[in-house]
Steps between C-alpha positions, in 0.01 A plus 500: 500500500519556124294184448204677661509800265171574325476568129248624247247322279495519121185711540689760704783506247254546213316782678823683572621459142163623372523817708857567383397450137206736548727769646730471198213499252314797650781704655816387322659402834720188507493402866769294671254384766125528546264497797169313500249406768437136591144367548537532876578873468876486553725690255803328349781632280615276214825543302467493120722315253403737218235743377480592131277603216362226277313553171273780615474361849733438790655197666648437844655194663556385856702199611296289739641449848307220669685545830643229719282223356551548126239350272542407136476864386766630737737715295276510193425824319141622519445734205199726442428678172240777494329624183230767500153388381183704437272557798588453862509121534806302609538184293734207559704284263742212549850561372790256483496248785155589638234234451149512360205342680322238287266324744232616748529475875783743566473855633563627145264415212604288201655707223656743746869535589588318823527817706306443820241746640710659776800564269257652248365731770853593606604575140188711440554694822865562414409634155217711641751667732643650182223527240130444430569413135418163351794260482584160360719325757716218365680301771797281408730269694783402264569129536165448671374237257785265594450574872128426476567137407609449864177646640136392515409731210497234225262286707275802560470580132725807514713487188803693382648608828468596864222662699539845652405432861472650847232596753703707746780612269763339721672160481548379855793266564403142565629328810295224663655549843452879491144459370408251770650724766283786373190280492568379855521862612177592322313210660644562846419871482145428386446263792658744744274778373197284579409433140299183537370444146788561257461493123770320302557596136769414243576863409369834376200374302373298796565790740299743289212256462493429873500869588225575247268217605544481877520728804860464607725677745861607478738204495222247447609406146822299480668422168613138504667522159581141407573385857161353585627199691721717720229760561227251586726293726614812684145636527377175655711571808378856551196645675273538199128416488426467128682533167388630163701415187450720191676451167501389139434130428818495291682517835257360754395190306858385551423465872219258420752301293741481797751765386557728800786695341322649199804651324486404132846341511416284803141397439282352232272716286151544643347467154472116490332503842249764391433332165446163666249656742320679216481179295351316798237771549401574141565167323697658217865559418695827486783422257579857389542666839854611590428694821266467796370851433424406140311190607278704729441755223376218276220414744155652531414677830328199655792272413748756633320502833480120511869449422607787725308362796621146438865603484459726805361204693797288389743767619315541829515125563875489427574797727282358777684168488838675497407701810336212685150648483573740783283800394225612265638549150371671189640524147420754229624454144534806275596571140787727392274805533408410856147386419365211708486163324378294793533447874479238770441545872331767710606844377287693749787514750681746271196710402 
C-alpha cells in the first residue's frame, strides 16, 4: 500500500516555503508547518525543515516527499528566500540548483528561471495570503545542478539546474497495472453511461483545451496519460460511435511514429518526427529547434496551420489503423497554452 502513496511537486514545496518565509518576514513567526491550497482547491499542510531570517529577508525550506514513486528530487531540500522589493510585484530568481531557460519553446521565456507557470501562480498566491508587498522570490534546490544532468533539461537548453514543476501540485505514484485498471474503469463507465463520442487527451492541458473548444458532457473526456495503445485497444471493443483525440504534438506525434506508450523513458522523442514533417512541407531545415513547441513558435501562422493539419492527419491515420477503422475519428493538436495548431477529421460531432 505504501507504494501507492502520493507526494508533492517541487512547485508545491516552493509555494509552502514561500508562505512560511513571508509569515516570518512580516509577522516574525517561525512556523513548524504551513498550509497552502493546491490548484484544484484542496488544502495541504507541509512540515518545514527550517524558517529563519536572512540578510533583511527570510528563508524557509521544505524537504520534498515525492510519495510512493519517488522521482530524482525525492528527499531534496526546496529552499525559498524572500526579499522585499519596491512596489507590489512578485519577481522570481534562480538560486542554487534551479536552472535558467536559454532557448525558446518552453512555457517559460528565455532569460527566466526555470520555474513553470503553475508553480509561479502557487507561489504568488501563497505570498498574497500573507502580504501585498513586492517580493523577490529566489528558489533553490541544493544539489540540483548535479541532478539535472540526469534529466532532459540540458537538451532543452535549461542550464544550471532543475526545473520547478507541477500542474496539480501532487505527484501521483506510477504503477502501470494500477493505471491501466483505472483507465479500464473510466472507459467502461463511459460506455455504460451511454457516452458514445468520448474525447481522449494525454492530461490536464488537453482536457482544458477540449472543454474550452467543444460542447462536452460529464465523463466524456478521458485522460489516457501515456497509455494510448491500451486505451485505443480497449475502446475498440466498447459501444462507442466516434472518437476525438486532443493533445500536444510533442505527445501525439509519437503515435504517428508508432510509439503507443508515450512515456519519455519508453518512447522516442517526437521532435525528429515533427522536424522531418516540417522539412518535407517547407523545404528548409530546422537545426536550432530543441522542442516541438519551439519549432511551432518559429513558424508563421500559415505554416503553423499547414504543419498542424499535416501532423493531425498523420496521427488520425495511425489511430485509425490501430483501431481497425471502426468509427469516425478526429484529431486536434494544441500548443502548451491550449491554442489550436491544426486538426483532421470532422469536428462537428463534438460542437
